[in-house]
Every structure is written in structure tokens, then in C-alpha cells.
All heavy atoms as an XYZ file, in Angstrom:
898
protein
N    -101.337     -4.976    -28.853
C    -102.723     -5.356    -29.069
C    -103.173     -4.994    -30.496
O    -103.815     -5.780    -31.136
C    -103.588     -4.658    -28.017
C    -105.023     -5.011    -28.095
S    -105.303     -6.610    -27.369
C    -107.037     -6.617    -27.255
N    -102.821     -3.795    -30.932
C    -103.228     -3.370    -32.269
C    -102.608     -4.262    -33.331
O    -103.294     -4.693    -34.258
C    -102.843     -1.910    -32.525
C    -103.118     -1.367    -33.929
C    -104.611     -1.370    -34.219
C    -102.559      0.013    -34.093
N    -101.326     -4.559    -33.183
C    -100.644     -5.381    -34.180
C    -101.253     -6.756    -34.317
O    -101.490     -7.240    -35.433
N    -101.524     -7.404    -33.207
C    -102.094     -8.751    -33.274
C    -103.516     -8.726    -33.829
O    -103.919     -9.629    -34.572
C    -102.064     -9.412    -31.896
O    -102.786     -8.647    -30.966
N    -104.278     -7.703    -33.499
C    -105.638     -7.592    -34.042
C    -105.609     -7.362    -35.546
O    -106.397     -7.960    -36.286
C    -106.404     -6.442    -33.345
O    -106.439     -6.696    -31.949
C    -107.827     -6.336    -33.867
N    -104.711     -6.497    -36.002
C    -104.622     -6.240    -37.444
C    -104.206     -7.491    -38.204
O    -104.751     -7.784    -39.273
C    -103.642     -5.099    -37.719
C    -104.077     -3.706    -37.279
C    -102.975     -2.702    -37.550
C    -105.363     -3.288    -37.943
N    -103.247     -8.232    -37.665
C    -102.794     -9.456    -38.334
C    -103.908    -10.497    -38.366
O    -104.137    -11.152    -39.386
C    -101.531    -10.010    -37.637
C    -101.210    -11.412    -38.115
C    -100.353     -9.089    -37.880
N    -104.617    -10.639    -37.250
C    -105.634    -11.682    -37.149
C    -106.914    -11.360    -37.919
O    -107.510    -12.247    -38.527
C    -105.973    -11.922    -35.683
N    -107.335    -10.103    -37.905
C    -108.658     -9.789    -38.432
C    -108.672     -8.887    -39.659
O    -109.745     -8.575    -40.169
C    -109.493     -9.154    -37.321
C    -109.664    -10.100    -36.148
C    -110.703     -9.631    -35.171
O    -111.629     -8.928    -35.606
O    -110.582     -9.975    -33.995
N    -107.503     -8.466    -40.103
C    -107.453     -7.587    -41.273
C    -106.373     -8.095    -42.218
O    -105.332     -7.466    -42.384
C    -107.189     -6.141    -40.827
C    -107.494     -5.036    -41.826
C    -108.972     -5.039    -42.202
C    -107.118     -3.693    -41.261
N    -106.641     -9.231    -42.828
C    -105.682     -9.844    -43.739
C    -105.414     -9.026    -44.991
O    -104.405     -9.225    -45.659
N    -106.302     -8.095    -45.301
C    -106.143     -7.267    -46.488
C    -105.110     -6.155    -46.296
O    -104.764     -5.470    -47.250
C    -107.485     -6.617    -46.873
C    -108.576     -7.588    -47.215
C    -109.366     -8.049    -45.999
O    -109.030     -7.655    -44.875
O    -110.316     -8.819    -46.193
N    -104.632     -5.968    -45.068
C    -103.683     -4.901    -44.776
C    -102.419     -5.076    -45.601
O    -101.807     -6.132    -45.597
C    -103.336     -4.887    -43.284
C    -102.580     -3.671    -42.789
C    -103.468     -2.432    -42.858
C    -102.121     -3.869    -41.360
N    -102.052     -4.052    -46.331
C    -100.888     -4.092    -47.199
C    -101.209     -4.520    -48.622
O    -100.408     -4.316    -49.525
N    -102.369     -5.077    -48.842
C    -102.740     -5.556    -50.173
C    -103.777     -4.693    -50.871
O    -104.113     -4.937    -52.028
N    -104.302     -3.693    -50.174
C    -105.302     -2.814    -50.764
C    -104.861     -1.366    -50.613
O    -103.911     -1.071    -49.903
C    -106.672     -2.991    -50.079
O    -106.528     -2.699    -48.695
C    -107.201     -4.397    -50.243
N    -105.585     -0.452    -51.259
C    -105.225      0.963    -51.144
C    -105.854      1.565    -49.888
O    -106.626      0.925    -49.182
C    -105.615      1.736    -52.397
C    -107.114      1.824    -52.615
O    -107.858      1.094    -51.948
O    -107.542      2.621    -53.463
N    -105.534      2.817    -49.625
C    -105.958      3.466    -48.382
C    -107.471      3.638    -48.290
O    -108.048      3.577    -47.208
C    -105.252      4.802    -48.220
C    -105.545      5.803    -49.308
C    -104.665      7.054    -49.169
N    -104.804      7.916    -50.306
C    -105.743      8.854    -50.428
N    -106.592      9.044    -49.460
N    -105.803      9.599    -51.508
N    -108.123      3.846    -49.393
C    -109.581      4.019    -49.375
C    -110.286      2.719    -49.028
O    -111.239      2.700    -48.243
C    -110.057      4.553    -50.718
C    -109.649      5.977    -50.966
C    -110.172      6.492    -52.297
N    -109.777      7.868    -52.509
C    -108.725      8.228    -53.224
N    -107.958      7.312    -53.794
N    -108.424      9.498    -53.367
N    -109.836      1.639    -49.625
C    -110.455      0.339    -49.362
C    -110.212     -0.120    -47.929
O    -111.121     -0.642    -47.284
C    -109.925     -0.713    -50.339
C    -110.404     -0.518    -51.753
C    -109.740     -1.491    -52.717
O    -108.650     -1.984    -52.461
N    -110.413     -1.757    -53.821
N    -109.001      0.078    -47.432
C    -108.695     -0.362    -46.083
C    -109.472      0.464    -45.070
O    -109.948     -0.046    -44.059
C    -107.174     -0.367    -45.813
C    -106.819     -1.352    -44.710
C    -106.645      0.992    -45.472
C    -106.894     -2.764    -45.096
N    -109.667      1.751    -45.351
C    -110.472      2.603    -44.480
C    -111.929      2.172    -44.454
O    -112.577      2.182    -43.401
N    -112.452      1.786    -45.606
C    -113.835      1.317    -45.677
C    -113.994     -0.026    -44.975
O    -115.022     -0.282    -44.328
C    -114.272      1.207    -47.133
N    -113.001     -0.894    -45.085
C    -113.076     -2.201    -44.426
C    -113.118     -2.066    -42.905
O    -113.790     -2.837    -42.225
C    -111.875     -3.069    -44.819
C    -111.927     -3.695    -46.203
C    -110.592     -4.348    -46.533
C    -113.041     -4.715    -46.287
N    -112.405     -1.098    -42.383
C    -112.374     -0.897    -40.939
C    -113.567     -0.050    -40.475
O    -114.003     -0.149    -39.340
C    -111.034     -0.260    -40.517
C    -111.016      0.068    -39.039
C    -109.893     -1.199    -40.843
N    -114.105      0.770    -41.348
C    -115.253      1.598    -40.997
C    -114.880      3.004    -40.596
O    -115.584      3.630    -39.808
N    -113.767      3.521    -41.129
C    -113.363      4.895    -40.819
C    -113.354      5.775    -42.066
O    -112.892      6.904    -42.012
C    -111.983      4.933    -40.119
C    -112.070      4.298    -38.754
C    -110.909      4.283    -40.949
N    -113.864      5.281    -43.162
C    -113.925      6.069    -44.393
C    -115.224      6.878    -44.415
O    -116.290      6.345    -44.105
C    -113.873      5.150    -45.614
N    -115.144      8.161    -44.749
C    -116.361      8.975    -44.766
C    -117.218      8.684    -46.006
O    -116.722      8.593    -47.117
C    -115.821     10.404    -44.812
C    -114.475     10.281    -45.423
C    -113.946      8.937    -45.045
N    -118.502      8.508    -45.779
C    -119.459      8.320    -46.865
C    -120.393      9.518    -46.877
O    -120.832      9.985    -45.828
C    -120.264      7.030    -46.663
C    -119.446      5.788    -46.823
C    -118.977      5.105    -45.713
C    -119.126      5.308    -48.082
C    -118.219      3.957    -45.850
C    -118.366      4.163    -48.232
C    -117.912      3.485    -47.113
N    -120.706      9.991    -48.067
C    -121.554     11.176    -48.165
C    -123.026     10.785    -48.198
O    -123.383      9.648    -48.468
C    -121.195     12.022    -49.381
C    -121.351     11.258    -50.665
O    -121.848     10.152    -50.692
N    -120.926     11.857    -51.754
N    -123.858     11.767    -47.914
C    -125.311     11.598    -47.983
C    -125.875     12.709    -48.849
O    -126.719     13.483    -48.416
C    -125.914     11.641    -46.584
C    -125.484     10.473    -45.729
C    -126.229     10.450    -44.434
N    -125.773      9.314    -43.645
C    -126.193      9.045    -42.447
N    -127.073      9.828    -41.874
N    -125.731      8.004    -41.791
N    -125.390     12.774    -50.080
C    -125.805     13.817    -51.007
C    -126.931     13.294    -51.894
O    -127.014     12.106    -52.206
C    -124.638     14.248    -51.890
C    -123.489     14.832    -51.085
O    -123.714     15.204    -49.920
O    -122.373     14.911    -51.621
N    -127.777     14.208    -52.293
C    -128.849     13.868    -53.216
C    -129.179     15.111    -54.028
O    -129.684     16.100    -53.492
C    -130.084     13.394    -52.450
O    -131.144     13.139    -53.356
N    -128.875     15.081    -55.298
C    -129.130     16.246    -56.138
C    -128.279     17.420    -55.697
O    -127.069     17.327    -55.613
N    -128.935     18.539    -55.393
C    -128.210     19.718    -54.934
C    -127.986     19.702    -53.429
O    -127.259     20.528    -52.905
C    -128.973     20.986    -55.311
C    -129.021     21.229    -56.800
C    -129.733     22.520    -57.100
C    -129.762     22.766    -58.604
N    -130.433     24.036    -58.924
N    -128.620     18.767    -52.739
C    -128.490     18.684    -51.289
C    -127.143     18.091    -50.903
O    -126.756     17.039    -51.384
C    -129.619     17.814    -50.708
C    -129.495     17.586    -49.233
C    -129.811     18.586    -48.334
C    -129.062     16.372    -48.742
C    -129.703     18.377    -46.977
C    -128.940     16.154    -47.386
C    -129.271     17.155    -46.497
N    -126.428     18.795    -50.042
C    -125.138     18.311    -49.541
C    -125.319     17.899    -48.079
O    -125.482     18.748    -47.213
C    -124.070     19.411    -49.631
C    -123.726     19.797    -51.037
C    -122.639     18.899    -51.539
C    -122.176     19.410    -52.895
N    -121.271     18.522    -53.515
N    -125.306     16.603    -47.825
C    -125.454     16.122    -46.458
C    -124.114     16.008    -45.762
O    -123.054     16.215    -46.352
N    -124.159     15.654    -44.494
C    -122.929     15.467    -43.734
C    -122.302     14.137    -44.105
O    -122.985     13.183    -44.454
C    -123.222     15.478    -42.232
C    -123.467     16.843    -41.673
C    -123.461     16.781    -40.173
C    -123.421     18.182    -39.627
N    -123.219     18.182    -38.192
N    -120.981     14.099    -43.981
C    -120.262     12.854    -44.204
C    -120.273     12.076    -42.892
O    -120.214     12.664    -41.807
C    -118.808     13.122    -44.605
C    -118.583     13.332    -46.093
C    -119.377     14.461    -46.632
N    -119.137     14.648    -48.069
C    -120.041     15.109    -48.884
N    -121.241     15.406    -48.450
N    -119.769     15.283    -50.157
N    -120.372     10.755    -43.002
C    -120.413      9.928    -41.807
C    -119.666      8.628    -42.066
O    -119.553      8.179    -43.207
C    -121.855      9.628    -41.414
N    -119.152      8.046    -40.997
C    -118.508      6.746    -41.098
C    -119.502      5.701    -40.611
O    -120.312      5.958    -39.715
C    -117.198      6.683    -40.286
C    -116.170      7.621    -40.863
C    -117.434      6.982    -38.836
N    -119.432      4.522    -41.215
C    -120.330      3.449    -40.798
C    -119.790      2.127    -41.306
O    -118.938      2.086    -42.192
C    -121.740      3.689    -41.319
C    -121.845      3.686    -42.827
C    -123.297      3.822    -43.257
N    -123.407      3.653    -44.697
C    -123.484      4.622    -45.571
N    -123.456      5.864    -45.154
N    -123.581      4.375    -46.852
N    -120.307      1.067    -40.713
C    -119.924     -0.273    -41.138
C    -118.520     -0.630    -40.702
O    -117.959     -0.045    -39.790
N    -117.970     -1.606    -41.361
C    -116.609     -2.013    -41.074
C    -116.520     -3.084    -40.007
O    -117.525     -3.564    -39.490
N    -115.322     -3.429    -39.680
C    -115.049     -4.471    -38.700
C    -114.917     -3.841    -37.318
O    -113.949     -3.140    -37.025
C    -113.793     -5.228    -39.093
C    -114.003     -5.891    -40.446
C    -112.834     -6.672    -40.904
N    -113.123     -7.147    -42.267
C    -112.223     -7.602    -43.080
N    -110.967     -7.680    -42.699
N    -112.562     -8.002    -44.285
N    -115.887     -4.122    -36.486
C    -116.001     -3.480    -35.189
C    -114.804     -3.745    -34.292
O    -114.292     -2.836    -33.635
C    -117.289     -3.939    -34.486
O    -118.385     -3.743    -35.372
C    -117.530     -3.158    -33.221
N    -114.352     -4.985    -34.255
C    -113.248     -5.318    -33.353
C    -111.968     -4.566    -33.729
O    -111.251     -4.074    -32.855
C    -112.999     -6.821    -33.361
O    -112.722     -7.265    -34.675
N    -111.712     -4.438    -35.025
C    -110.529     -3.703    -35.477
C    -110.688     -2.219    -35.175
O    -109.757     -1.566    -34.702
C    -110.282     -3.932    -36.984
C    -109.101     -3.113    -37.469
C    -110.069     -5.402    -37.276
N    -111.870     -1.697    -35.410
C    -112.110     -0.273    -35.184
C    -111.976      0.089    -33.701
O    -111.419      1.133    -33.351
C    -113.492      0.118    -35.709
C    -113.715      1.604    -35.751
C    -115.016      2.004    -36.435
N    -116.176      1.363    -35.869
C    -116.872      0.400    -36.480
N    -116.529     -0.022    -37.677
N    -117.919     -0.137    -35.901
N    -112.437     -0.766    -32.809
C    -112.337     -0.495    -31.367
C    -110.882     -0.463    -30.907
O    -110.482      0.429    -30.151
C    -113.113     -1.540    -30.581
S    -114.893     -1.394    -30.759
N    -110.088     -1.411    -31.361
C    -108.678     -1.440    -30.977
C    -107.934     -0.266    -31.616
O    -107.088      0.360    -30.976
C    -108.042     -2.790    -31.368
C    -106.554     -2.790    -31.136
C    -108.699     -3.914    -30.593
N    -108.262      0.055    -32.852
C    -107.640      1.184    -33.529
C    -107.978      2.498    -32.830
O    -107.137      3.395    -32.734
C    -108.084      1.230    -34.992
C    -107.476      2.318    -35.864
C    -105.975      2.111    -36.010
C    -108.141      2.315    -37.229
N    -109.187      2.606    -32.318
C    -109.600      3.806    -31.582
C    -108.711      4.030    -30.361
O    -108.212      5.140    -30.140
C    -111.070      3.664    -31.164
C    -111.565      4.769    -30.260
C    -111.941      5.995    -30.787
C    -111.657      4.581    -28.893
C    -112.392      7.014    -29.972
C    -112.111      5.590    -28.065
C    -112.482      6.803    -28.604
O    -112.919      7.801    -27.792
N    -108.509      2.983    -29.570
C    -107.695      3.130    -28.364
C    -106.239      3.430    -28.709
O    -105.585      4.247    -28.051
C    -107.789      1.875    -27.494
C    -109.169      1.668    -26.894
S    -109.816      3.102    -26.004
C    -108.706      3.197    -24.645
N    -105.724      2.784    -29.751
C    -104.346      3.045    -30.175
C    -104.209      4.477    -30.687
O    -103.180      5.129    -30.474
C    -103.938      2.054    -31.256
N    -105.235      4.987    -31.321
C    -105.198      6.349    -31.850
C    -105.223      7.377    -30.730
O    -104.543      8.407    -30.819
C    -106.371      6.578    -32.818
O    -106.284      5.624    -33.870
C    -106.346      7.970    -33.402
N    -105.985      7.116    -29.676
C    -105.999      8.046    -28.546
C    -104.601      8.169    -27.940
O    -104.159      9.271    -27.595
C    -106.998      7.586    -27.485
C    -108.471      7.724    -27.852
C    -109.345      7.257    -26.690
C    -108.829      9.137    -28.242
N    -103.897      7.059    -27.817
C    -102.527      7.101    -27.305
C    -101.606      7.804    -28.299
O    -100.740      8.599    -27.905
C    -102.029      5.693    -27.027
N    -101.797      7.527    -29.588
C    -100.950      8.140    -30.613
C    -101.158      9.650    -30.682
O    -100.209     10.396    -30.942
C    -101.243      7.509    -31.970
N    -102.368     10.109    -30.435
C    -102.635     11.546    -30.461
C    -101.911     12.270    -29.330
O    -101.646     13.467    -29.427
C    -104.150     11.807    -30.372
C    -104.886     11.479    -31.647
S    -106.680     11.579    -31.484
C    -106.908     13.303    -31.130
N    -101.555     11.572    -28.290
C    -100.825     12.182    -27.179
C     -99.321     12.043    -27.325
O     -98.576     12.934    -26.945
C    -101.249     11.544    -25.858
C    -102.644     11.932    -25.441
C    -102.994     11.372    -24.099
N    -102.116     11.938    -23.070
C    -102.009     11.441    -21.843
N    -102.701     10.389    -21.506
N    -101.202     12.004    -20.966
N     -98.852     10.906    -27.858
C     -97.429     10.600    -27.780
C     -96.715     10.441    -29.120
O     -95.501     10.546    -29.165
C     -97.219      9.330    -26.951
C     -97.746      9.451    -25.559
C     -98.867      8.749    -25.158
C     -97.136     10.297    -24.651
C     -99.354      8.865    -23.873
C     -97.626     10.427    -23.359
C     -98.736      9.704    -22.971
N     -97.414     10.153    -30.197
C     -96.779      9.984    -31.503
C     -96.694     11.354    -32.181
O     -97.713     11.993    -32.434
C     -97.596      9.017    -32.359
C     -96.940      8.705    -33.668
O     -96.498      9.584    -34.385
N     -96.888      7.426    -33.984
N     -95.495     11.823    -32.515
C     -95.355     13.180    -33.072
C     -96.100     13.381    -34.398
O     -96.633     14.463    -34.642
C     -93.854     13.339    -33.284
C     -93.201     12.232    -32.564
C     -94.211     11.180    -32.316
N     -96.166     12.370    -35.233
C     -96.832     12.509    -36.533
C     -98.338     12.680    -36.344
O     -98.949     13.609    -36.884
C     -96.530     11.285    -37.430
C     -97.316     11.349    -38.720
C     -95.045     11.188    -37.703
N     -98.937     11.785    -35.574
C    -100.384     11.833    -35.354
C    -100.747     13.045    -34.497
O    -101.770     13.697    -34.721
C    -100.874     10.521    -34.708
C    -100.499      9.313    -35.587
C    -102.374     10.555    -34.469
C    -101.125      9.302    -36.958
N     -99.910     13.380    -33.523
C    -100.154     14.536    -32.659
C    -100.173     15.826    -33.469
O    -101.069     16.666    -33.311
C     -99.067     14.604    -31.588
C     -99.275     15.682    -30.563
C     -98.191     15.603    -29.501
C     -98.420     16.583    -28.390
N     -97.420     16.465    -27.326
N     -99.222     15.987    -34.366
C     -99.171     17.177    -35.229
C    -100.391     17.236    -36.141
O    -100.991     18.307    -36.338
C     -97.882     17.144    -36.056
C     -97.720     18.322    -36.952
N     -98.071     18.293    -38.285
C     -97.264     19.576    -36.707
C     -97.834     19.471    -38.823
N     -97.340     20.265    -37.886
N    -100.786     16.093    -36.696
C    -101.960     16.014    -37.563
C    -103.224     16.406    -36.794
O    -104.042     17.185    -37.284
C    -102.076     14.601    -38.135
C    -103.232     14.391    -39.072
C    -103.275     15.013    -40.303
C    -104.277     13.558    -38.715
C    -104.342     14.814    -41.168
C    -105.337     13.342    -39.572
C    -105.373     13.987    -40.795
N    -103.375     15.885    -35.570
C    -104.556     16.190    -34.756
C    -104.604     17.671    -34.388
O    -105.673     18.298    -34.442
C    -104.553     15.329    -33.507
N    -103.460     18.240    -34.028
C    -103.431     19.663    -33.674
C    -103.781     20.541    -34.862
O    -104.471     21.554    -34.725
C    -102.058     20.033    -33.118
C    -101.803     19.475    -31.743
C    -100.371     19.685    -31.278
O     -99.495     20.041    -32.061
N    -100.135     19.447    -30.002
N    -103.331     20.143    -36.042
C    -103.653     20.913    -37.247
C    -105.153     20.889    -37.520
O    -105.753     21.899    -37.873
C    -102.887     20.349    -38.446
C    -103.058     21.155    -39.711
C    -102.132     20.690    -40.806
N    -102.246     19.301    -41.144
C    -103.123     18.809    -42.034
N    -103.960     19.612    -42.651
N    -103.150     17.521    -42.301
N    -105.784     19.722    -37.321
C    -107.231     19.629    -37.529
C    -108.001     20.425    -36.482
O    -109.015     21.058    -36.797
C    -107.673     18.157    -37.500
C    -107.219     17.301    -38.675
C    -107.620     15.853    -38.454
C    -107.788     17.811    -39.979
N    -107.532     20.395    -35.242
C    -108.204     21.150    -34.175
C    -108.152     22.646    -34.437
O    -109.118     23.360    -34.176
C    -107.567     20.837    -32.824
C    -107.911     19.474    -32.295
C    -107.200     19.202    -30.986
C    -107.402     17.771    -30.547
N    -106.639     17.448    -29.327
N    -107.020     23.139    -34.952
C    -106.898     24.574    -35.211
C    -107.784     25.029    -36.361
O    -108.126     26.209    -36.436
C    -105.444     24.976    -35.515
O    -104.981     24.243    -36.639
C    -104.554     24.730    -34.320
N    -108.166     24.098    -37.243
C    -109.078     24.460    -38.330
C    -110.540     24.407    -37.892
O    -111.421     24.704    -38.686
C    -108.884     23.561    -39.558
O    -109.129     22.206    -39.201
C    -107.487     23.710    -40.129
N    -110.781     24.010    -36.625
C    -112.142     24.045    -36.103
C    -112.905     22.740    -36.190
O    -114.125     22.736    -36.004
N    -112.247     21.654    -36.454
C    -112.930     20.364    -36.527
C    -113.350     19.919    -35.129
O    -112.676     20.190    -34.138
C    -112.021     19.284    -37.140
C    -111.535     19.611    -38.526
C    -112.658     19.624    -39.516
C    -112.133     19.902    -40.915
N    -113.187     20.095    -41.873
N    -114.463     19.204    -35.053
C    -114.924     18.721    -33.758
C    -114.035     17.578    -33.272
O    -113.281     16.980    -34.044
C    -116.378     18.244    -33.857
O    -116.457     17.078    -34.644
N    -114.131     17.277    -32.003
C    -113.252     16.272    -31.394
C    -113.425     14.899    -32.029
O    -112.438     14.200    -32.286
C    -113.517     16.203    -29.897
N    -114.654     14.504    -32.290
C    -114.893     13.181    -32.886
C    -114.371     13.104    -34.315
O    -113.849     12.081    -34.734
C    -116.375     12.825    -32.840
C    -116.849     12.492    -31.458
C    -118.275     12.014    -31.463
C    -118.704     11.685    -30.051
N    -120.053     11.125    -29.998
N    -114.501     14.184    -35.052
C    -113.985     14.219    -36.421
C    -112.462     14.094    -36.399
O    -111.877     13.377    -37.219
C    -114.435     15.514    -37.142
C    -113.712     15.694    -38.455
C    -115.933     15.486    -37.364
N    -111.829     14.753    -35.459
C    -110.371     14.688    -35.336
C    -109.928     13.268    -35.007
O    -108.975     12.749    -35.602
C    -109.869     15.688    -34.270
C    -108.397     15.480    -33.975
C    -110.118     17.112    -34.724
N    -110.617     12.621    -34.088
C    -110.242     11.260    -33.703
C    -110.390     10.304    -34.871
O    -109.493      9.499    -35.154
C    -111.075     10.790    -32.495
C    -110.692     11.591    -31.261
C    -110.867      9.294    -32.237
C    -111.592     11.361    -30.062
N    -111.493     10.380    -35.591
C    -111.708      9.475    -36.720
C    -110.696      9.749    -37.833
O    -110.184      8.819    -38.457
C    -113.161      9.573    -37.238
C    -113.338      8.786    -38.520
C    -114.127      9.072    -36.183
N    -110.374     11.007    -38.067
C    -109.374     11.333    -39.084
C    -108.001     10.789    -38.687
O    -107.257     10.282    -39.536
C    -109.309     12.843    -39.290
N    -107.680     10.873    -37.411
C    -106.409     10.325    -36.931
C    -106.398      8.803    -37.007
O    -105.358      8.201    -37.299
C    -106.135     10.787    -35.512
S    -105.708     12.531    -35.405
N    -107.548      8.183    -36.759
C    -107.650      6.728    -36.914
C    -107.341      6.333    -38.355
O    -106.588      5.400    -38.613
C    -109.049      6.243    -36.531
C    -109.348      6.263    -35.062
S    -111.090      5.945    -34.686
C    -111.279      4.250    -35.211
N    -107.946      7.065    -39.267
C    -107.730      6.765    -40.678
C    -106.282      7.024    -41.088
O    -105.692      6.263    -41.858
C    -108.681      7.601    -41.530
C    -108.662      7.201    -42.978
C    -109.846      7.745    -43.710
N    -109.827      7.218    -45.066
C    -110.234      7.882    -46.104
N    -110.731      9.079    -45.980
N    -110.183      7.340    -47.306
N    -105.683      8.082    -40.574
C    -104.286      8.411    -40.874
C    -103.352      7.312    -40.366
O    -102.459      6.858    -41.090
C    -103.933      9.754    -40.231
C    -102.516     10.196    -40.430
C    -102.341     10.753    -41.806
C    -101.109     11.618    -41.881
N    -100.995     12.275    -43.153
N    -103.565      6.866    -39.126
C    -102.736      5.813    -38.558
C    -102.888      4.518    -39.343
O    -101.896      3.848    -39.662
C    -103.098      5.592    -37.084
C    -102.300      4.546    -36.332
C    -100.816      4.898    -36.320
C    -102.822      4.412    -34.903
N    -104.115      4.186    -39.709
C    -104.351      2.974    -40.499
C    -103.694      3.071    -41.869
O    -103.105      2.100    -42.354
C    -105.860      2.750    -40.648
C    -106.288      1.473    -41.343
C    -105.873      0.257    -40.523
C    -107.787      1.467    -41.550
N    -103.749      4.239    -42.482
C    -103.117      4.447    -43.780
C    -101.605      4.292    -43.695
O    -100.975      3.683    -44.562
C    -103.480      5.844    -44.325
O    -104.890      5.934    -44.458
C    -102.836      6.096    -45.662
N    -101.009      4.835    -42.629
C     -99.560      4.704    -42.450
C     -99.165      3.248    -42.209
O     -98.160      2.776    -42.759
C     -99.098      5.585    -41.291
C     -99.175      7.086    -41.524
C     -98.861      7.842    -40.246
C     -98.255      7.504    -42.638
N     -99.946      2.537    -41.417
C     -99.657      1.121    -41.171
C     -99.814      0.304    -42.450
O     -99.024     -0.613    -42.709
C    -100.568      0.579    -40.071
C    -100.339      1.164    -38.683
C    -101.418      0.695    -37.720
C     -98.962      0.813    -38.174
N    -100.809      0.634    -43.257
C    -101.008     -0.048    -44.531
C     -99.809      0.173    -45.455
O     -99.331     -0.762    -46.099
C    -102.301      0.443    -45.191
C    -102.665     -0.357    -46.413
O    -102.595     -1.576    -46.417
N    -103.061      0.330    -47.470
N     -99.313      1.400    -45.503
C     -98.144      1.705    -46.344
C     -96.901      0.984    -45.841
O     -96.080      0.517    -46.640
C     -97.899      3.208    -46.370
N     -96.760      0.878    -44.526
C     -95.607      0.171    -43.962
C     -95.609     -1.298    -44.364
O     -94.570     -1.841    -44.761
C     -95.615      0.284    -42.430
C     -95.220      1.634    -41.910
S     -95.417      1.795    -40.122
C     -94.352      0.503    -39.531
N     -96.767     -1.927    -44.281
C     -96.870     -3.346    -44.644
C     -96.685     -3.517    -46.150
O     -95.970     -4.403    -46.608
C     -98.229     -3.930    -44.196
C     -98.389     -3.817    -42.686
C     -98.392     -5.364    -44.666
C     -97.416     -4.633    -41.890
N     -97.319     -2.659    -46.930
C     -97.263     -2.759    -48.388
C     -95.846     -2.605    -48.922
O     -95.405     -3.379    -49.773
C     -98.176     -1.696    -49.014
C     -98.229     -1.751    -50.533
C     -98.916     -0.542    -51.109
N     -98.134      0.646    -50.796
C     -98.668      1.809    -50.388
N     -99.959      1.926    -50.235
N     -97.891      2.835    -50.124
N     -95.115     -1.611    -48.402
C     -93.786     -1.305    -48.921
C     -92.656     -1.905    -48.100
O     -91.487     -1.647    -48.381
C     -93.602      0.217    -48.993
C     -94.612      0.866    -49.924
O     -95.117      0.186    -50.828
O     -94.887      2.062    -49.731
N     -93.010     -2.683    -47.061
C     -92.028     -3.332    -46.192
C     -91.069     -2.300    -45.582
O     -89.853     -2.405    -45.701
C     -91.265     -4.425    -46.942
C     -90.573     -5.378    -46.001
O     -90.920     -5.454    -44.819
N     -89.586     -6.082    -46.514
N     -91.645     -1.290    -44.931
C     -90.887     -0.202    -44.331
C     -91.009     -0.239    -42.812
O     -91.969     -0.785    -42.271
C     -91.408      1.156    -44.821
C     -91.340      1.439    -46.306
C     -92.070      2.736    -46.624
C     -89.904      1.509    -46.769
N     -90.057      0.381    -42.136
C     -90.193      0.618    -40.708
C     -90.806      1.998    -40.513
O     -90.920      2.776    -41.465
C     -88.828      0.553    -39.993
O     -87.992      1.598    -40.508
C     -88.165     -0.793    -40.203
N     -91.156      2.311    -39.279
C     -91.795      3.605    -39.000
C     -90.892      4.762    -39.404
O     -91.334      5.741    -39.990
C     -92.157      3.691    -37.515
C     -92.815      4.977    -37.159
C     -92.235      6.053    -36.590
C     -94.179      5.341    -37.401
N     -93.153      7.067    -36.428
C     -94.357      6.652    -36.921
C     -95.274      4.684    -37.964
C     -95.573      7.314    -36.987
C     -96.486      5.352    -38.019
C     -96.632      6.649    -37.544
N     -89.608      4.672    -39.086
C     -88.681      5.767    -39.380
C     -88.386      5.929    -40.867
O     -87.847      6.951    -41.272
C     -87.366      5.568    -38.618
C     -87.569      5.714    -37.130
O     -88.429      6.464    -36.692
N     -86.793      4.987    -36.357
N     -88.723      4.956    -41.681
C     -88.499      5.059    -43.122
C     -89.650      5.743    -43.856
O     -89.515      6.053    -45.034
C     -88.280      3.668    -43.721
C     -86.990      3.013    -43.279
C     -86.879      1.585    -43.776
O     -87.884      0.878    -43.912
N     -85.663      1.161    -44.053
N     -90.757      5.977    -43.193
C     -91.893      6.649    -43.827
C     -91.544      8.102    -44.124
O     -90.895      8.778    -43.317
C     -93.123      6.592    -42.919
C     -93.779      5.236    -42.750
C     -94.844      5.313    -41.672
C     -94.379      4.743    -44.047
N     -91.983      8.591    -45.268
C     -91.671      9.967    -45.664
C     -92.307     10.994    -44.733
O     -91.755     12.069    -44.522
C     -92.097     10.210    -47.099
O     -93.487     10.009    -47.231
N     -93.465     10.673    -44.148
C     -94.144     11.585    -43.226
C     -93.286     11.783    -41.972
O     -93.169     12.889    -41.455
C     -95.530     11.024    -42.850
C     -96.176     11.828    -41.759
C     -96.419     10.971    -44.058
N     -92.677     10.718    -41.507
C     -91.832     10.800    -40.309
C     -90.566     11.581    -40.621
O     -90.122     12.415    -39.828
C     -91.507      9.386    -39.784
C     -90.570      9.446    -38.596
C     -92.792      8.648    -39.421
N     -89.986     11.332    -41.790
C     -88.779     12.049    -42.177
C     -89.049     13.540    -42.328
O     -88.194     14.370    -42.008
C     -88.226     11.484    -43.491
C     -87.651     10.104    -43.355
C     -87.179      9.599    -44.698
C     -86.685      8.182    -44.628
N     -86.292      7.683    -45.946
N     -90.217     13.905    -42.821
C     -90.549     15.312    -43.039
C     -90.697     16.074    -41.723
O     -90.443     17.274    -41.675
C     -91.836     15.428    -43.843
N     -91.073     15.379    -40.655
C     -91.238     16.033    -39.363
C     -89.928     16.136    -38.600
O     -89.876     16.754    -37.545
C     -92.236     15.263    -38.504
C     -93.667     15.727    -38.543
C     -94.553     14.841    -37.706
C     -93.831     17.155    -38.124
N     -88.882     15.505    -39.096
C     -87.576     15.483    -38.438
C     -87.662     14.927    -37.023
O     -87.188     15.506    -36.060
C     -86.939     16.869    -38.402
C     -86.574     17.355    -39.776
O     -86.158     16.533    -40.614
O     -86.698     18.561    -40.020
N     -88.348     13.796    -36.916
C     -88.527     13.151    -35.615
C     -87.354     12.266    -35.317
O     -86.832     11.568    -36.075
C     -89.839     12.355    -35.600
C     -89.999     11.635    -34.285
C     -90.982     13.278    -35.839
């Protein structure tokens, strides 16, 4: 489901950098700073249909994918809230998929996967 949605509704995948692709989907954090005031970062906008499918794929990846699972556990141990962890994992998964398409790699060829010895 995720693959077909990304192909159909996110033609920019593989052609842009990680920041742009995150903003297009709506998982990139935007600040609300003004002068000396530091506001909270929040995600907004983006393509709703892609974000919904990515959310469900990320929930499964947080349980079963060793790379995303390790990333989520590391964020949880630093005290991040559950929603922040999920959105960060969504962005991580999207970034990895973008790199795979851009560099024409398989999952096992990614340096992150090799570093985990999966």
C-alpha cells in the first residue's frame, strides 16, 4: 500500500532532498519562534493521503523493522513523547525510502542497515 501510494502521489520521491520531501508529506518540523521567544516545533500541511499511509506503515515498522525500531527506542529513552517519536520515525522512513529511490539501492544496501548488522 505504501509503495503504490508513494509512486502515485509523490512523484518528487528520489528527486528532492530529505528536507523538501519531509515538507511535501507534512512531517517536517516548523518552528514558531519570534525574537527571543522559542516556540514549540510542529508539523503541518503536506499531502494528507501520503501522510496517512506513511503513518500506518511507520507503526508496523516501529514494531518489526530493526532500523526504525532501534531509532524509536533511542528517542523514547531520551524522553520524547509518543507522538514526537512516531512523527520522527515517519520522517526517518521517508528519508530512507527517498535515498533508496535516489541512489537506486535496495534496503540491505543502505549504510544504516549495514551499520546495525541486520
